[in-house]
SEVEXZA-232468 format. One record per residue: x negated, z, y of N, C-alpha, C, O in turn; residue in three letters. Coordinates in Angstrom, 1 decimal, decimal comma, m for minus. Each point is the difference from the previous one (the first is absolute). Example, Ala and Ser with C-alpha at 12.3 -4.5 7.8 and 13.67 -1.06 7.14 Angstrom:
BEGIN
+--------+--------+--------+--------+--------+--------+--------+--------+--------+--------+--------+--------+--------+
:    n.x :    n.z :    n.y :   ca.x :   ca.z :   ca.y :    c.x :    c.z :    c.y :    o.x :    o.z :    o.y : residu :
+--------+--------+--------+--------+--------+--------+--------+--------+--------+--------+--------+--------+--------+
:  m13,2 :    7,8 :   m5,7 :    0,9 :    0,0 :    1,2 :   m0,9 :    0,0 :    1,2 :   m1,0 :    0,7 :    0,0 :    ALA :
:    1,4 :   m1,4 :    1,1 :   m0,9 :    0,0 :    1,1 :    0,8 :    0,8 :    1,1 :   m0,5 :    0,1 :    1,1 :    SER :
+--------+--------+--------+--------+--------+--------+--------+--------+--------+--------+--------+--------+--------+
//
This chain:
BEGIN
+--------+--------+--------+--------+--------+--------+--------+--------+--------+--------+--------+--------+--------+
:    n.x :    n.z :    n.y :   ca.x :   ca.z :   ca.y :    c.x :    c.z :    c.y :    o.x :    o.z :    o.y : residu :
+--------+--------+--------+--------+--------+--------+--------+--------+--------+--------+--------+--------+--------+
:   m0,8 :    0,0 :   m1,2 :    0,8 :    0,0 :    1,2 :   m0,9 :    0,0 :    1,2 :   m1,0 :    0,7 :    0,1 :    UNK :
:    1,3 :   m1,5 :    0,9 :   m0,7 :    0,0 :    1,2 :    0,8 :    0,7 :    1,1 :    1,2 :   m0,1 :    0,1 :    UNK :
:   m1,9 :    0,9 :    0,6 :    0,6 :    0,8 :    1,1 :   m0,6 :   m0,5 :    1,3 :   m1,2 :    0,0 :    0,2 :    UNK :
:    2,1 :   m0,5 :    0,7 :   m0,5 :   m0,5 :    1,3 :    0,2 :    1,0 :    1,1 :    1,1 :    0,5 :    0,2 :    UNK :
:   m2,2 :   m0,1 :    0,4 :    0,0 :    1,0 :    1,0 :   m0,5 :   m0,6 :    1,3 :   m0,9 :   m0,8 :    0,0 :    UNK :
:    1,5 :    1,2 :    1,1 :   m0,6 :   m0,5 :    1,3 :   m1,3 :    0,8 :    0,3 :   m0,3 :    0,9 :   m0,8 :    UNK :
:   m0,3 :   m1,2 :    1,9 :   m1,3 :    0,6 :    0,2 :    0,1 :    1,5 :    0,2 :   m0,9 :    0,7 :   m0,6 :    UNK :
:    1,8 :   m0,2 :    1,3 :    0,2 :    1,4 :    0,2 :    0,2 :    0,7 :   m1,3 :   m0,6 :    1,1 :   m0,2 :    UNK :
:    1,5 :   m1,6 :   m0,6 :    0,4 :    0,6 :   m1,3 :   m1,3 :    0,0 :   m0,9 :   m0,2 :    1,1 :   m0,6 :    UNK :
:   m0,5 :   m2,2 :    0,6 :   m1,2 :    0,0 :   m0,8 :   m1,0 :    1,0 :    0,4 :   m0,7 :    0,6 :   m0,8 :    UNK :
:    0,5 :   m0,5 :    2,1 :   m0,9 :    1,0 :    0,6 :    0,3 :    1,4 :   m0,4 :   m0,8 :    0,8 :   m0,4 :    UNK :
:    2,1 :   m0,5 :    0,6 :    0,5 :    1,3 :   m0,4 :   m0,2 :    0,3 :   m1,4 :   m0,4 :    1,1 :   m0,4 :    UNK :
:    0,7 :   m2,1 :   m0,5 :   m0,2 :    0,2 :   m1,4 :   m1,4 :    0,3 :   m0,4 :   m0,3 :    0,9 :   m0,8 :    UNK :
:   m0,6 :   m1,7 :    1,4 :   m1,4 :    0,2 :   m0,2 :   m0,5 :    1,4 :    0,4 :   m0,8 :    0,6 :   m0,7 :    UNK :
:    1,3 :   m0,1 :    1,8 :   m0,4 :    1,3 :    0,5 :    0,5 :    1,1 :   m0,9 :   m0,7 :    0,9 :   m0,3 :    UNK :
:    2,0 :   m1,1 :   m0,2 :    0,5 :    1,0 :   m0,9 :   m0,8 :    0,0 :   m1,3 :   m0,3 :    1,1 :   m0,6 :    UNK :
:    0,0 :   m2,3 :    0,1 :   m0,8 :   m0,1 :   m1,2 :   m1,4 :    0,6 :    0,1 :   m0,5 :    0,7 :   m0,9 :    UNK :
:   m0,1 :   m0,9 :    2,1 :   m1,3 :    0,5 :    0,2 :    0,0 :    1,5 :    0,0 :   m0,8 :    0,7 :   m0,5 :    UNK :
:    1,9 :   m0,1 :    1,2 :    0,1 :    1,5 :    0,1 :    0,3 :    0,6 :   m1,4 :   m0,5 :    1,1 :   m0,3 :    UNK :
:    1,3 :   m1,9 :   m0,5 :    0,3 :    0,5 :   m1,3 :   m1,1 :   m0,2 :   m1,1 :    0,0 :    0,6 :   m1,0 :    UNK :
:   m0,9 :   m1,5 :    1,4 :   m1,1 :   m0,3 :   m1,0 :    0,5 :   m0,8 :   m1,1 :   m0,5 :    0,1 :   m1,2 :    UNK :
:    1,5 :   m1,0 :    1,4 :    0,6 :   m0,8 :   m1,0 :    0,1 :   m1,4 :    0,5 :    0,0 :   m0,3 :    1,2 :    UNK :
:    0,1 :   m0,7 :   m2,2 :    0,2 :   m1,4 :    0,4 :    1,4 :   m0,1 :    0,7 :    0,9 :    0,7 :   m0,4 :    UNK :
:   m0,8 :   m1,7 :    1,3 :    1,2 :   m0,2 :    0,7 :    1,2 :   m0,4 :   m1,0 :    1,1 :    0,4 :    0,2 :    UNK :
:   m1,5 :   m1,1 :   m1,2 :    1,0 :   m0,4 :   m1,0 :    0,6 :    1,2 :   m0,7 :    1,2 :    0,1 :   m0,3 :    UNK :
:   m2,1 :    0,9 :    0,0 :    0,5 :    1,3 :   m0,6 :    1,0 :    0,7 :    0,9 :    1,0 :    0,6 :   m0,4 :    UNK :
:   m1,3 :   m0,6 :    1,7 :    0,8 :    0,7 :    1,0 :    1,4 :   m0,7 :    0,0 :    1,0 :    0,7 :    0,0 :    UNK :
:   m1,0 :   m2,0 :    0,0 :    1,3 :   m0,7 :   m0,1 :    0,8 :    0,3 :   m1,3 :    1,2 :    0,1 :    0,1 :    UNK :
:   m1,9 :   m0,1 :   m1,2 :    0,7 :    0,4 :   m1,2 :    0,6 :    1,4 :    0,0 :    1,1 :    0,2 :   m0,4 :    UNK :
:   m1,9 :    0,7 :    0,9 :    0,5 :    1,4 :    0,2 :    1,2 :    0,1 :    0,9 :    0,9 :    0,7 :   m0,2 :    UNK :
:   m1,0 :   m1,5 :    1,3 :    1,1 :    0,0 :    0,9 :    1,3 :   m0,5 :   m0,6 :    1,1 :    0,5 :    0,2 :    UNK :
:   m1,3 :   m1,6 :   m1,0 :    1,2 :   m0,6 :   m0,7 :    0,6 :    1,0 :   m1,0 :    1,2 :    0,1 :   m0,1 :    UNK :
:   m2,1 :    0,5 :   m0,6 :    0,4 :    1,0 :   m1,0 :    0,8 :    1,2 :    0,7 :    1,0 :    0,4 :   m0,6 :    UNK :
:   m1,5 :    0,0 :    1,7 :    0,7 :    1,1 :    0,8 :    1,4 :   m0,5 :    0,4 :    0,9 :    0,8 :   m0,2 :    UNK :
:   m0,8 :   m2,0 :    0,6 :    1,3 :   m0,5 :    0,4 :    1,0 :   m0,2 :   m1,1 :    1,1 :    0,3 :    0,1 :    UNK :
:   m1,7 :   m0,7 :   m1,3 :    0,9 :   m0,1 :   m1,2 :    0,5 :    1,4 :   m0,4 :    1,2 :    0,1 :   m0,3 :    UNK :
:   m2,1 :    0,8 :    0,3 :    0,4 :    1,4 :   m0,4 :    1,0 :    0,6 :    1,0 :    1,0 :    0,7 :   m0,4 :    UNK :
:   m1,2 :   m1,0 :    1,7 :    0,9 :    0,5 :    1,0 :    1,4 :   m0,6 :   m0,2 :    1,0 :    0,7 :    0,1 :    UNK :
:   m1,0 :   m2,0 :   m0,3 :    1,3 :   m0,7 :   m0,2 :    0,7 :    0,6 :   m1,3 :    1,2 :    0,2 :    0,1 :    UNK :
:   m1,9 :    0,0 :   m1,1 :    0,6 :    0,5 :   m1,3 :    0,5 :    1,4 :    0,3 :    1,1 :    0,4 :   m0,5 :    UNK :
:   m1,8 :    0,4 :    1,3 :    0,5 :    1,3 :    0,3 :    1,2 :    0,0 :    0,9 :    1,0 :    0,8 :   m0,2 :    UNK :
:   m0,9 :   m1,8 :    1,1 :    1,2 :   m0,1 :    0,9 :    1,2 :   m0,5 :   m0,9 :    1,1 :    0,5 :    0,2 :    UNK :
:   m1,3 :   m1,4 :   m1,1 :    1,1 :   m0,4 :   m0,9 :    0,5 :    1,1 :   m0,8 :    1,2 :    0,2 :   m0,2 :    UNK :
:   m2,1 :    0,6 :   m0,4 :    0,4 :    1,2 :   m0,7 :    0,8 :    1,0 :    0,8 :    1,0 :    0,6 :   m0,5 :    UNK :
:   m1,5 :   m0,4 :    1,7 :    0,7 :    0,9 :    0,9 :    1,4 :   m0,5 :    0,4 :    1,0 :    0,8 :    0,0 :    UNK :
:   m0,9 :   m2,1 :    0,2 :    1,4 :   m0,6 :    0,3 :    0,9 :    0,1 :   m1,2 :    1,2 :    0,3 :    0,1 :    UNK :
:   m1,8 :   m0,5 :   m1,3 :    0,8 :    0,1 :   m1,2 :    0,5 :    1,5 :   m0,2 :    1,2 :    0,2 :   m0,3 :    UNK :
:   m2,0 :    0,7 :    0,6 :    0,3 :    1,4 :   m0,2 :    1,1 :    0,4 :    1,0 :    0,9 :    0,8 :   m0,3 :    UNK :
:   m0,9 :   m1,3 :    1,5 :    1,0 :    0,2 :    1,0 :    1,3 :   m0,5 :   m0,4 :    1,1 :    0,6 :    0,2 :    UNK :
:   m1,1 :   m1,8 :   m0,8 :    1,3 :   m0,6 :   m0,4 :    0,6 :    0,5 :   m1,2 :    1,2 :   m0,2 :   m0,3 :    UNK :
:   m2,0 :    0,9 :   m0,5 :    0,5 :    0,6 :   m1,3 :    0,4 :    1,4 :    0,1 :    0,3 :    0,7 :   m1,0 :    UNK :
:   m0,2 :   m0,2 :    2,2 :    0,5 :    1,4 :    0,2 :    1,5 :    0,1 :   m0,3 :    0,7 :   m0,9 :    0,2 :    UNK :
:   m0,4 :    2,0 :   m0,9 :    1,4 :    0,2 :   m0,3 :    0,7 :    0,9 :    1,1 :   m0,7 :    0,8 :    0,6 :    UNK :
:    2,0 :   m1,0 :   m0,4 :    0,7 :    0,9 :    0,9 :    0,3 :    1,3 :   m0,6 :    0,2 :    0,1 :   m1,2 :    UNK :
:   m0,3 :    0,9 :    2,0 :    0,5 :    1,3 :   m0,5 :    1,5 :    0,0 :   m0,2 :    0,6 :   m0,9 :    0,5 :    UNK :
:   m0,1 :    1,9 :   m1,2 :    1,4 :    0,1 :   m0,2 :    0,8 :    0,1 :    1,3 :    1,0 :   m0,7 :    0,2 :    UNK :
:   m1,6 :    1,4 :    0,8 :    0,7 :    0,2 :    1,3 :    0,0 :   m1,3 :    0,8 :    0,9 :   m0,4 :    0,6 :    UNK :
:   m2,0 :   m0,4 :   m0,7 :   m0,1 :   m1,2 :    0,7 :    1,0 :   m1,0 :   m0,6 :    0,6 :   m0,8 :    0,7 :    UNK :
:   m0,5 :    0,8 :   m2,0 :    0,9 :   m0,9 :   m0,7 :    1,4 :    0,3 :    0,4 :    0,8 :   m0,9 :    0,3 :    UNK :
:   m0,4 :    2,2 :   m0,3 :    1,3 :    0,4 :    0,4 :    0,3 :   m0,4 :    1,4 :    1,1 :   m0,5 :    0,3 :    UNK :
:   m2,1 :    0,7 :    0,6 :    0,2 :   m0,3 :    1,4 :    0,3 :   m1,5 :    0,2 :    0,8 :   m0,4 :    0,8 :    UNK :
:   m1,6 :   m0,4 :   m1,5 :    0,2 :   m1,5 :    0,1 :    1,3 :   m0,4 :   m0,5 :    0,7 :   m0,9 :    0,5 :    UNK :
:   m0,3 :    1,5 :   m1,7 :    1,3 :   m0,4 :   m0,6 :    1,1 :    0,4 :    1,0 :    1,0 :   m0,8 :    0,1 :    UNK :
:   m1,0 :    2,0 :    0,5 :    1,0 :    0,4 :    0,9 :    0,0 :   m0,9 :    1,2 :    1,1 :   m0,3 :    0,5 :    UNK :
:   m2,2 :   m0,1 :    0,0 :   m0,1 :   m0,9 :    1,1 :    0,7 :   m1,4 :   m0,3 :    0,7 :   m0,5 :    0,8 :    UNK :
:   m1,0 :    0,0 :   m2,0 :    0,7 :   m1,2 :   m0,4 :    1,5 :    0,1 :   m0,1 :    0,7 :   m0,8 :    0,5 :    UNK :
:   m0,3 :    1,9 :   m1,1 :    1,5 :    0,3 :   m0,1 :    0,6 :    0,1 :    1,4 :    1,1 :   m0,6 :    0,2 :    UNK :
:   m1,7 :    1,3 :    0,7 :    0,5 :    0,1 :    1,4 :    0,1 :   m1,3 :    0,6 :    1,0 :   m0,3 :    0,7 :    UNK :
:   m2,1 :   m0,5 :   m0,8 :    0,0 :   m1,3 :    0,6 :    1,1 :   m0,9 :   m0,5 :    0,7 :   m0,7 :    0,7 :    UNK :
:   m0,5 :    0,7 :   m2,0 :    1,1 :   m0,8 :   m0,7 :    1,4 :    0,5 :    0,5 :    0,8 :   m0,8 :    0,3 :    UNK :
:   m0,7 :    2,1 :   m0,2 :    1,3 :    0,6 :    0,4 :    0,3 :   m0,4 :    1,5 :    1,1 :   m0,4 :    0,3 :    UNK :
:   m2,1 :    0,5 :    0,5 :    0,1 :   m0,4 :    1,5 :    0,3 :   m1,5 :    0,1 :    0,7 :   m0,4 :    1,0 :    UNK :
:   m1,3 :   m0,4 :   m1,8 :    0,2 :   m1,4 :    0,2 :    1,4 :   m0,5 :   m0,5 :    0,4 :   m1,1 :    0,3 :    UNK :
:    0,3 :    1,9 :   m1,1 :    1,3 :   m0,3 :   m0,5 :    1,1 :    0,6 :    0,8 :    1,2 :   m0,3 :   m0,2 :    UNK :
:   m1,6 :    1,0 :    1,3 :    1,1 :    0,6 :    0,9 :    0,4 :   m1,0 :    1,0 :    0,8 :    0,3 :    0,9 :    UNK :
+--------+--------+--------+--------+--------+--------+--------+--------+--------+--------+--------+--------+--------+
//
């Protein structure tokens, strides 16, 4: 895979690589791996949020709200 960087990006990458004592290609690989892991973590967090169950009180409150809404709309 070829990665095209402008002059500023290339300079910044070289500086980071120099400071880390690693080849610039390794820095790019590590950055990509970090982004993959972060995205996987975000997906897991979103899944966990959508899989939450309602408490009994929340379920009853929603059910009552639906019933009230239906009763009001038929008046």
